[in-house]
N, C-alpha and C positions, 0 to 999 in steps of 0.2 A: 632610689630615695624620690619620692614623689615631690610634686612643687609644694603641696602643703607642707609635708615634713621639711623642707629646705627652706621655706618661709618661717614657720613657727622657731626653726632653729635660730633664723636671723634675728627674729623678735626678741627670743632670749639672750641675746648679745647685746640689747639696747637698753640703757637706763631707763628708770622709769618715766620720764617726763616724756622720751620719746615712744615708747610703750602707748603712754597715753595718746598721743598725737595718731599713731597708728590705729590705735581703737576708734579713734573718732572717723578716722577716714574710711576702716571698715564699715562703721554705721552708714558713712554717706553713699559708700557704694552699694550698701544693702536698700538704702533709702531710694536710691535711683533704678532699682530693679522692680520697685514697687509703684506702678504709676499711679496709683490715686494716692498715695503717701506723696509722690514726687510732685503732681499737680498741686497738691494741699503746699507742698513746703516752697515751690516755684512762688506760689501767689504772695507766701508771707515774706520770702526773699524780697519781691518786687516792693511791697510795702516797706518794708524796712529800708530798702534800697531809696524810696521817697524820701521816706522821713531824714535818713541821713543826708540825702542832696539838701533838703531844705535846712538842715540845721549847718551844713558845711557854709550854705550861701548866708545864713545869719551871722555865722562864726567869723566869715569874711567880711562881711560888712563891719562887724564889730571891731575886728582888727585894724579896719582901716580908719574906723572912727577913734581908736585909741592913737594910732599914729599921728592923725592929723590933730590930736590934743597936745600930744607930747611933743609936736613942731610949734605950737601955739597957734595953729591955722583958727582954731574954735576954741571957746572957751565953754566951761558948764553952764 
């Protein structure tokens, strides 16, 4: 049995949601092997990471503000 056959057999044993995860991971591995697409993906990933970082900072400040409101330290 080849590694391909063994892998396919293992995938057949997984429930559908897990197969979807395996499929996504395979797409990711294929993407890594295509250097042009990989560079494009990395650039978009870095952009989304920056956006999320900015949002997390906003969220942290909002949560802090809500906590201060709840403690009565500040008012509307």
